[in-house]
C-alpha positions in Angstrom: -25.5 2.6 -6.1 -28.3 4.8 -7.5 -26.8 7.1 -10.0 -28.7 10.3 -10.8 -28.7 12.0 -14.2 -25.9 14.4 -13.1 -23.8 11.4 -11.9 -24.2 9.7 -15.2 -23.4 12.9 -17.1 -20.2 13.5 -15.1 -19.0 10.0 -15.6 -19.7 9.8 -19.3 -18.1 13.2 -19.7 -15.0 12.0 -18.0 -14.8 8.9 -20.2 -15.2 10.8 -23.4 -12.6 13.4 -22.3 -10.0 10.8 -21.6 -10.6 9.0 -24.8 -10.5 12.2 -26.8 -7.3 13.4 -25.2 -5.7 10.0 -25.7 -6.5 9.9 -29.4 -5.7 13.6 -29.9 -2.1 13.3 -28.6 -1.6 10.0 -30.4 -1.9 11.7 -33.8 1.3 12.1 -35.8 2.4 14.9 -38.0 1.9 14.2 -41.7 4.7 12.1 -43.0 6.0 11.0 -39.6 5.7 7.4 -38.6 5.7 6.5 -34.9 8.9 4.9 -33.8 10.0 3.2 -30.5 11.1 6.5 -29.0 7.7 8.0 -29.7 5.8 5.0 -28.4 7.8 4.0 -25.4 9.3 7.4 -24.3 6.7 9.9 -25.5 9.4 11.4 -27.8 11.3 12.5 -24.6 9.0 15.6 -24.5 7.3 15.5 -21.1 7.4 18.7 -18.9 7.8 18.5 -15.1 4.1 18.9 -14.3 3.1 16.1 -16.7 5.8 13.8 -15.2 4.6 14.5 -11.6 1.0 14.0 -12.5 1.7 10.8 -14.4 3.8 9.4 -11.6 0.9 9.8 -9.2 -1.7 8.5 -11.7 0.4 5.4 -12.3 0.9 4.8 -8.6 -2.5 5.6 -7.1 -4.8 2.8 -8.4 -7.5 0.6 -7.0 -5.0 -1.0 -4.5 -4.4 2.5 -3.0 -7.9 4.0 -3.5 -9.6 0.9 -2.2 -6.9 -1.3 -0.7 -5.3 1.5 1.5 -8.8 2.6 2.6 -9.3 -1.0 3.7 -6.0 -0.9 5.5 -7.1 2.5 7.0 -10.2 0.8 8.3 -8.2 -2.1 9.7 -5.1 -0.5 11.1 -5.5 3.3 10.7 -3.1 6.1 9.8 0.0 3.9 10.1 -0.5 2.6 6.6 0.2 6.2 5.5 3.9 5.6 6.0 3.9 4.1 2.5 2.8 7.5 1.1 4.9 9.7 3.3 8.1 7.8 3.0 7.6 7.7 -0.8 7.8 11.4 -0.8 11.3 11.2 0.8 12.3 8.4 -1.6 11.4 10.5 -4.6 13.9 13.0 -3.5 16.6 10.4 -3.1 15.8 9.0 -6.6 16.2 12.5 -8.1 19.5 13.1 -6.5 21.2 9.7 -6.7 19.7 7.5 -9.5 17.9 9.5 -12.1 21.0 11.3 -13.5 22.7 8.0 -14.2 19.7 6.6 -16.0 19.2 9.7 -18.2 22.9 9.9 -19.0 22.8 6.3 -20.2 19.9 7.1 -22.5 18.0 3.9 -21.7 14.4 2.8 -22.5 14.1 0.2 -19.7 15.6 -0.7 -16.3 16.9 -4.0 -17.6 18.7 -2.2 -20.4 20.8 -0.3 -17.8 21.7 -3.7 -16.3 23.2 -4.8 -19.6 25.2 -1.6 -19.9 26.5 -2.0 -16.3 26.8 -5.8 -16.2 25.8 -8.2 -19.1 22.9 -9.6 -21.0 22.3 -12.4 -18.4 21.5 -10.0 -15.7 19.3 -7.9 -18.0 17.3 -10.9 -19.1 16.9 -12.3 -15.6 15.5 -9.1 -14.2 13.3 -8.5 -17.3 11.6 -11.9 -16.7 11.2 -11.1 -13.0 9.5 -7.8 -13.8 7.3 -9.2 -16.5 6.0 -11.9 -14.1 5.5 -9.3 -11.3 3.6 -6.8 -13.5 1.3 -9.3 -15.1 0.5 -11.7 -12.2 0.7 -9.2 -9.3 0.3 -5.6 -10.3 -2.1 -5.9 -13.3 -4.1 -8.7 -11.8 -4.6 -6.8 -8.5 -5.7 -3.6 -10.2 -8.2 -5.5 -12.3 -9.4 -7.4 -9.3 -10.0 -4.4 -7.0 -11.4 -2.4 -9.9 -13.9 -5.1 -10.9 -14.7 -5.8 -7.3 -15.7 -2.1 -6.8 -17.8 -2.0 -10.0 -19.6 -5.0 -8.6 -20.1 -3.5 -5.2 -21.0 0.0 -6.4 -23.0 -0.6 -9.6 -23.9 -4.3 -9.4 -21.9 -5.0 -12.5 -20.8 -8.7 -12.9 -17.2 -9.1 -11.8 -16.0 -10.5 -15.2 -17.9 -7.9 -17.1 -16.3 -5.2 -15.0 -12.8 -6.5 -15.6 -13.4 -6.6 -19.4 -14.9 -3.1 -19.3 -11.9 -1.6 -17.4 -9.4 -3.4 -19.7 -11.1 -2.2 -22.9 -11.3 1.4 -21.6 -7.6 1.4 -20.8 -6.7 -0.1 -24.1 -8.9 2.3 -26.2 -7.0 5.4 -25.3 -3.5 4.1 -24.6 -2.7 1.2 -26.8 -2.3 3.3 -30.0 -0.6 6.3 -28.7 1.8 4.7 -26.2 3.4 6.6 -23.3 2.5 10.0 -24.7 -1.2 9.1 -24.6 -0.8 7.6 -21.1 1.1 10.6 -19.7 -1.1 13.4 -21.0 -4.3 11.7 -20.1 -2.8 11.1 -16.6 -2.8 14.9 -16.1 -6.6 14.8 -16.4 -6.9 11.6 -14.4 -5.0 13.2 -11.4 -7.3 16.2 -11.5 -10.4 13.9 -11.2 -8.6 11.7 -8.6 -7.6 14.5 -6.3 -10.8 16.5 -6.5 -13.0 13.5 -6.2 -10.9 12.0 -3.4 -10.9 15.2 -1.4 -14.7 15.6 -1.7 -15.1 12.0 -0.5 -12.8 12.6 2.4 -14.7 15.8 3.4 -18.1 14.1 3.3 -16.9 11.1 5.2 -15.8 13.4 8.0 -19.1 15.3 7.8 -20.8 11.9 8.2 -18.7 11.1 11.3 -19.5 14.6 12.7 -23.2 14.3 11.9 -23.1 17.2 9.4 -20.2 19.1 11.0 -16.8 18.6 9.3 -14.8 20.1 12.2 -16.6 17.9 14.7 -15.9 14.9 12.5 -12.2 15.6 12.7 -12.3 15.7 16.5 -14.6 12.7 16.8 -12.3 10.7 14.5 -9.4 11.3 16.9 -11.4 10.6 20.0 -13.2 7.5 18.8 -10.4 5.9 16.9 -7.4 6.7 19.1 -5.7 3.4 18.3 -6.0 4.2 14.6 -3.7 7.3 14.9 -0.5 5.5 15.8 2.3 5.5 13.2 4.7 3.1 14.9 3.4 -0.3 16.1 5.0 -2.4 18.8 4.8 -6.1 18.7 1.4 -7.3 20.1 0.1 -3.8 20.5 -2.6 -3.8 17.9 -4.6 -6.6 16.3 -6.3 -6.4 12.8 -8.5 -8.7 10.7 -6.8 -11.6 9.0 -9.4 -12.0 6.3 -10.8 -15.3 7.7 -12.7 -14.1 10.7 -9.7 -14.1 13.0 -7.1 -11.6 14.1 -3.4 -11.0 13.4 -0.8 -8.7 14.8 -0.5 -5.4 12.9 3.2 -5.6 13.6 3.5 -8.3 11.0 2.4 -5.7 8.3 4.2 -2.6 9.8 6.9 -3.8 12.1 7.9 -0.8 14.3 11.0 1.2 13.3 11.4 -1.0 10.2 9.0 1.4 8.5 11.5 4.2 9.0 14.9 2.3 9.0 14.9 -0.9 7.1 12.6 -2.9 4.9 10.3 0.1 4.0 13.3 1.8 2.3 13.9 -1.4 0.3 10.2 -1.4 -0.8 10.2 2.3 -1.6 13.5 2.6 -3.4 12.7 -0.6 -5.4 9.4 0.8 -6.4 10.2 4.5 -7.1 13.8 4.1 -8.2 14.0 1.0 -10.3 10.4 0.2 -11.3 9.8 0.5 -15.0 6.2 1.9 -15.0 7.4 4.6 -12.6 10.8 5.6 -13.9 9.7 5.4 -17.5 7.9 8.8 -17.0 11.2 10.4 -15.8 13.1 8.8 -18.7 10.7 10.6 -21.1 11.4 14.0 -19.6 12.6 17.0 -21.7 15.8 17.2 -19.6 17.2 16.3 -16.1 15.7 19.4 -14.5 12.2 18.7 -15.7 12.6 15.1 -14.5 13.7 16.1 -11.0 11.1 18.8 -10.6 8.5 16.2 -11.7 9.6 14.0 -8.8 9.3 16.9 -6.4 5.8 17.6 -7.6 4.9 14.0 -7.2 6.4 14.1 -3.7 4.0 16.9 -2.6 1.1 15.0 -4.0 2.2 11.9 -2.0 2.1 13.9 1.2 -1.6 14.7 0.4 -2.6 11.2 -0.5 -3.4 9.8 3.0 -6.2 12.4 3.3 -7.7 10.9 0.2 -6.9 7.2 0.6 -6.7 6.6 4.4 -8.9 9.0 6.3 -12.2 7.8 4.7 -11.3 4.3 5.8 -10.8 5.4 9.4 -14.1 7.3 9.2 -15.9 4.1 8.1 -14.3 2.3 11.0 -15.8 4.8 13.4 -19.2 4.5 11.8 -19.2 0.7 12.0 -17.9 0.8 15.6 -20.7 3.1 16.7 -23.2 0.5 15.5 -21.9 -2.0 18.0 -22.1 -5.0 15.7 -25.4 -4.5 13.9 -26.6 -1.7 11.6 -26.6 -0.3 8.1 -22.8 0.2 7.8 -22.0 -3.1 9.5 -24.3 -5.0 7.1 -22.8 -3.3 4.1 -19.3 -4.0 5.2 -20.0 -7.7 5.8 -19.0 -10.4 3.2 -22.2 -12.4 2.5 -20.2 -15.5 1.7 -17.9 -15.6 4.8 -20.2 -13.6 7.2 -17.3 -11.4 8.3 -16.5 -7.7 7.9 -14.3 -7.2 4.8 -11.9 -4.2 5.2 -11.7 -3.6 1.5 -15.4 -2.8 1.3 -14.9 0.5 3.2 -14.6 2.7 0.1 -17.4 1.1 -2.0 -19.8 1.4 1.0 -18.8 5.1 1.4 -19.4 5.8 -2.2 -22.9 4.4 -1.9 -24.0 7.1 0.6 -22.6 10.1 -1.3 -25.2 12.7 -2.5 -26.2 12.9 -6.2 -23.5 14.6 -8.3 -20.7 13.7 -6.0 -21.3 10.0 -6.7 -20.4 10.5 -10.3 -17.4 12.6 -9.5 -16.1 10.2 -6.9 -16.7 7.2 -9.2 -14.9 9.0 -12.0 -12.0 9.5 -9.5 -11.9 5.8 -8.7 -12.1 4.8 -12.4 -9.3 7.3 -13.2 -7.1 5.7 -10.6 -7.8 2.2 -12.0 -7.5 2.8 -15.8 -4.5 5.2 -15.5 -2.6 2.5 -13.6 -3.7 -0.2 -16.1 -2.6 1.9 -19.0 0.8 2.6 -17.4 1.4 -1.1 -16.5 0.3 -2.2 -20.0 2.8 0.2 -21.6 5.7 -0.6 -19.4 5.1 -4.4 -19.7 5.1 -4.0 -23.4 8.2 -1.8 -23.3 10.2 -4.4 -21.3 9.1 -7.4 -23.4 9.7 -5.6 -26.7 13.0 -3.9 -25.9 14.6 -6.5 -23.6 13.2 -9.8 -24.9 11.8 -9.5 -28.4 14.5 -7.3 -29.9 17.3 -9.2 -28.1 16.2 -12.8 -28.7 13.2 -13.1 -31.1 13.8 -10.5 -33.9 17.1 -8.7 -33.6 16.5 -6.9 -37.0 13.0 -5.7 -36.2 12.1 -2.4 -37.7 10.8 0.5 -35.6 7.3 0.0 -36.8 7.5 -3.7 -36.0 8.6 -2.8 -32.4 5.6 -0.6 -32.0 3.2 -3.2 -33.3 4.8 -5.8 -31.0 4.4 -3.5 -28.0 0.7 -3.2 -28.7 0.2 -7.0 -29.1 2.1 -7.7 -25.8 -0.1 -5.2 -24.0 -3.3 -7.0 -25.0 -1.8 -10.4 -24.1 -0.6 -9.2 -20.7 -4.2 -7.9 -19.9 -5.7 -11.3 -20.8 -3.3 -13.2 -18.6 -4.0 -10.8 -15.7 -7.7 -11.3 -16.1 -7.3 -15.0 -15.5 -5.3 -14.4 -12.4 -7.4 -11.6 -10.8 -10.2 -13.7 -9.4 -7.7 -15.7 -7.3 -7.1 -12.7 -5.1 -10.5 -12.9 -3.4 -9.0 -14.8 -0.4 -7.0 -11.8 0.8 -8.5 -9.3 3.3 -6.2 -6.5 2.3 -5.1 -6.7 -1.3 -2.7 -3.8 -0.8 -0.7 -5.9 1.6 -0.8 -8.8 -0.9 0.9 -6.6 -3.4 3.6 -5.4 -1.0 4.2 -8.9 0.2 4.8 -10.5 -3.2 6.7 -7.5 -4.6 9.0 -8.0 -1.7 10.2 -11.3 -3.2 12.3 -9.5 -5.9 12.7 -5.9 -4.4 15.7 -6.8 -2.2 17.6 -8.2 -5.2 16.6 -5.3 -7.5 17.7 -2.7 -5.0 21.0 -4.5 -4.1 21.9 -4.9 -7.8 21.2 -1.3 -8.8 22.6 0.4 -5.8 25.8 -1.6 -5.8 26.1 -1.5 -9.5 25.9 2.3 -9.6 27.8 3.2 -6.4 30.3 0.3 -5.9 32.5 -0.1 -8.9 33.9 -3.4 -7.8 30.5 -5.1 -8.3 30.7 -7.8 -11.0 28.2 -9.4 -13.4 28.5 -12.8 -11.8 27.7 -11.3 -8.4 24.6 -9.5 -9.8 23.4 -12.7 -11.5 23.8 -14.9 -8.4 21.9 -12.3 -6.4 19.1 -12.3 -8.9 18.8 -16.1 -8.9 18.9 -16.3 -5.1 16.4 -13.6 -4.4 13.1 -15.6 -4.6 14.4 -18.7 -2.8 15.8 -16.7 0.1 12.6 -14.6 0.4 10.5 -17.8 0.2 12.6 -19.5 2.9 12.3 -16.5 5.3 8.6 -16.3 4.4 8.1 -19.7 6.1 8.8 -18.0 9.5 5.3 -17.2 10.7 6.2 -14.3 13.1 8.6 -12.6 10.7 7.0 -9.4 9.3 7.4 -9.2 5.5 9.2 -5.8 5.7 11.7 -7.4 8.1 12.0 -10.3 5.7 12.8 -7.9 2.9 15.4 -6.2 5.0 17.1 -9.4 6.1 17.2 -10.8 2.6 18.6 -7.5 1.3 21.4 -7.7 3.9 22.2 -11.3 2.9 22.2 -10.4 -0.8 24.6 -7.5 -0.1 27.0 -9.8 1.7 26.8 -12.3 -1.1 27.3 -9.7 -3.8 30.3 -8.2 -2.0 31.8 -11.6 -1.4 31.4 -12.9 -4.9 32.6 -9.6 -6.4 35.8 -9.6 -4.3 36.6 -13.2 -5.3 35.7 -12.5 -9.0 37.9 -10.7 -11.4 37.4 -6.9 -11.7 34.6 -5.8 -13.9 35.2 -4.4 -17.4 36.3 -0.7 -16.8 34.1 0.5 -19.7 31.0 -0.7 -17.9 31.4 0.7 -14.4 29.6 3.9 -13.5 32.2 6.5 -12.6 30.7 9.4 -10.7 33.2 12.1 -9.9 31.3 13.3 -6.9 32.6 11.5 -3.7 29.7 12.9 -1.6 27.2 11.0 -3.8 28.9 7.6 -3.5 29.6 8.0 0.3 26.0 9.4 0.7 24.6 6.2 -0.8 26.9 4.0 1.4 25.4 5.9 4.3 21.9 5.1 3.2 22.9 1.4 2.9 24.2 1.5 6.5 21.0 3.1 7.7 18.9 0.6 5.9 20.6 -2.6 7.1 20.9 -2.0 10.8 17.3 -2.7 11.9 16.9 -5.8 9.7 20.1 -7.3 11.1 19.0 -6.6 14.6 15.5 -8.1 14.1 17.0 -11.1 12.2 19.3 -11.9 15.1 16.2 -11.8 17.3 14.9 -14.9 15.5 17.8 -16.8 17.2 16.5 -15.8 20.6 19.6 -13.8 21.5 19.5 -11.0 24.1 19.2 -7.3 23.2 22.8 -6.6 24.1 24.3 -9.4 22.0 22.1 -8.5 19.1 23.2 -4.8 19.3 26.9 -5.7 19.5 26.8 -8.1 16.6 24.7 -5.6 14.5 27.2 -2.9 15.0 30.1 -5.2 14.2 28.5 -6.4 11.0 27.7 -2.8 9.9 31.2 -1.8 10.7 32.7 -4.6 8.7 30.5 -3.8 5.7 31.3 -0.1 5.9 35.0 -0.7 6.0 34.8 -3.1 3.0 32.7 -0.7 0.9 35.0 2.3 1.7 38.3 0.3 1.3 37.5 -1.3 -2.1 35.7 1.8 -3.3 38.9 3.8 -2.7 41.1 1.3 -4.6 39.0 1.4 -7.7 38.7 5.2 -7.5 42.5 5.6 -7.7 42.8 3.4 -10.7 41.2 6.0 -12.9 40.1 3.4 -15.4 36.8 4.7 -16.7 35.5 8.1 -17.9 33.6 10.1 -15.3 30.0 11.2 -15.8 29.7 14.9 -16.5 29.2 16.8 -13.2 26.3 18.8 -14.7 24.1 15.8 -14.4 24.3 16.1 -10.6 23.7 19.9 -10.3 20.6 20.6 -8.3 18.3 23.5 -9.4 17.0 26.0 -6.9 13.4 24.7 -7.3 14.5 21.2 -6.6 16.4 22.2 -3.4 13.5 24.3 -2.2 11.0 21.5 -2.8 13.3 19.0 -1.0 13.5 21.2 2.1 9.8 21.8 2.2 9.0 18.0 1.8 11.5 17.0 4.5 10.1 19.7 6.9 6.5 18.5 6.4 7.5 14.9 7.0 9.3 15.8 10.3 6.2 17.7 11.4 3.8 14.8 10.5 5.8 12.2 12.3 6.3 14.5 15.3 2.5 14.9 15.6 1.4 11.3 14.9 4.3 9.3 16.4 
């Protein structure tokens, strides 16, 4: 990419602004020494708009900015279901889960597990998350970030990784979550403005200078790229090795609406440390909830930024008929095949002077904001759940802060060694979803049942945590089983195991159960569980070759049995009155939250109505 003086000035200005804000908010008042609450929870001072912005900045990284545009190139608008269903998930998190976490005054998700279960469950999940964050999340962000620096500016891959890591560390390591969250506000501004400009110009390019024509041409020339629900065998996409694979394996039909997609989204937005940590740092429950609503509206906008340009590049390449400027730029020189994840770098190269700098700043903002968030959350889990519990139980507040900083650097170094191994994947975004799916079913099962089914025991939670990866690996050996269906099936099995073990085990300690004095909340969550397990059970029975009718009958029977069990034993523990109920005020919904919820749900219905 040829950067003009204006481009360079914009990018340097962005970098200086981020570092300046990060260092400014990291300063402490005279006489005050930073403690763990300041470093890991931003002194619990974040307003709703900072929470919403930080949630999006932490979420939208290179895997979305680049990976989803690659998926947009390969399979089209259907990949937007991750963004749109996330908006609905944020609403559920605000209603059902967030009040419980804030009431418990926790620093980390594993810490809640010890409060509800025991230290064994806490440590098991802490280790799972640390491995996931370092070897999947951090490494993938570094890989895609460095890949794009190499593609756009010609910077050596390793040099690019080091540069991104250093940039993220400079402004975030000293100040902790406060520095990360407040710089995220600026990052999101660059991300949204730069992304919208890129989308606008990509459509102008398709329309040969006419934006409106570009929109209509996109729909006409990429009809198959505007389908939200895939049927089996309907649409083939690149497999990364020059061949084709069924898009159904990535987005299996109704599973994206009822099934595994909910497991992925609830696990990510509800129980993921580097996401929920922002809400845990809120001034109060109302700021936390409104922050989730704000993030939900931004998620509805994201496909325009991270998917549409990829579809536009598909149209431009298709028009060339196999040879041309765009086709050559999209081709991997080593493999001689078109690489989907090159869509965004190629598009950046053809932007006019001025917008290149803005768009590159947007991409960099997406990368370093996510790196900073993951660094801080990895450090939080290790420090609060491992170091303070097992290594130095008497650690001072200042020692905890120093440990967090050291862990952040170590995590980055480990991720840099892993990142180059991701080059064999055509769509790195799908790689992230696939491997995250190994632990998401267990995480969701443990948290949901732990919060809303008081009969759940510590032994049941521990067994589920241990079985999660072996079960996911075993079902992963089935070639024709989509990973979202795999997640749903494993989730169902883990639920049955958890219920069975819990009912055979002695009742949990009454002081540990979560007692919510709002029946509609508990029964509402049971309803969500029912809606989530139906499609996975049905698809799982299909692996046995049974007819549609038999599969339907068995699915309904299994769902009915689970519903009866959940309701029956929930009622028994309810009547015991053994534990103190949570204050009802935690679950009171403000007018702004309710209004935002209605608007988000209405927009989602309209979007799926149009693009079904």
